[in-house]
N, C-alpha and C positions, 0 to 999 in steps of 0.2 A: 553543517550547512554545505551545500554543493554550489555555492555562488549563485543561488537563485533566490526566489521569493517564496516564503512559506505561504501556503494557501490551503483552502479547504478542498477536499476531493470533489465536492459538489460543483466546483468550477468546471468540471468536465461535462456536465449535463449540456446537451445540445451540440457537443463537439463530436466529430467523427475521427476515430482512431485508424491509422493505417499500419501501425506496428506496435507490438508490446514485446519487450525483451526482459528476460529474467536472469539475474546474476545469482546463482546458487539459491539459497533460501534467505538472502539478505536484502535484495533490491528488486524492484520492478520499474521499468522505464516505459512510459506511455508516449507515443508519438502521434500528433494530430495531423490531419490533412492540411491544416493551415500553417504547418511548420513549428508548432509549439512542442516542447518536450517537458514532461513531468517525471519526477522521480519519487518513488515511495521507498523509504529506507529507514534504518535506525543506525546511528553512530554508536557502536559498541564501546562500553567502558569496562573497567576491570571486574566489577562484581555484579554483572547483569548479563542476560542473554535474551535477545529479541530476534525472532525469526518467523518466516512464513511456515506455519504448521500444516496448512492444507489449502488447496484451491479446489473448490467444488464448482464444476462446470468447465466449459471449454473456452479458454481465452480467445480463440479464433472467432467465437460468437460476438466478440466486442469489436471486431475489425470490419470497417466498411459501411457501417450504419451508425446514425447519430445515437449517442447515449441518451436514454430517457430516464435513467436512474444512476446516481453515483452518490453513495452515502456511507458514513462511518458510524458504526454502532459498537458500543461496549456491552459485554455481557458478563454476568457473574456466573462463572462455572467453576468446577473443581480444578485444582492445579494438575498439570501433567504428572508431577512428582509430588508426593506428600510432604517432602522436606522443605519445600520452598516457603520462605518467609513472606514474600510479596509476589503477586502475579497479576497480569492483566491480559484479558482476551479482547482483541480488537478485530472487528469484522468490517470488511469493505464490500459493499454490495453494488454491483453494476448490472445494467440491463440495456439491451437494444431490442429491436423487433425480432432479432434472430435468437435471443436466449439470455439467460441470467448466469452470472458468475459471482461467487462469494469467495473472497480471499481472507483466510483466517490467520491472523498474526497472534503469536503468543510471546509474552514478555515475562521474565522473572528476575528478581534481584533480592538483595538483602534488605530492601525497603528504603535504602538511601539513594538509589539510582533510578534513572528514568526507565520506564517500560513502554514508552509511547513510540508510535510510528510517525515519522515526518513525511510530509508531502509538499514538494516544491515544484514551482514552475521555474525551469532553468533559463538563464539568459544566454545569449549567443557566446559570450566569453567562456562560460563554463563548458561549452560544447567543443571548443577548439583544442 
């Protein structure tokens, strides 16, 4: 946890983003025009790997216009590597009147660890 409040990505619908930053393949930070900050991430543990596998679309299409769609979808697809005991594909779909973006996360583990992505609205103390 990043000293914020866990929330659903759908909380972004109707909000206008003024910046998105990416930290390697492990985090995305969303900044709204009204001063809110959201973080999409996974806290890695020893026997798991969760990362952004792909971003389809241009993140700049999400800047400057209200979001009309922000949703999380899980899909059953084949694993990236055939040896993985457990895996999860999580898709985050966003849209404005300028375009669509799908962020594809991939998580794998031995089956005893989390493969999920966290989404938090950060409080001001976390940002200092």
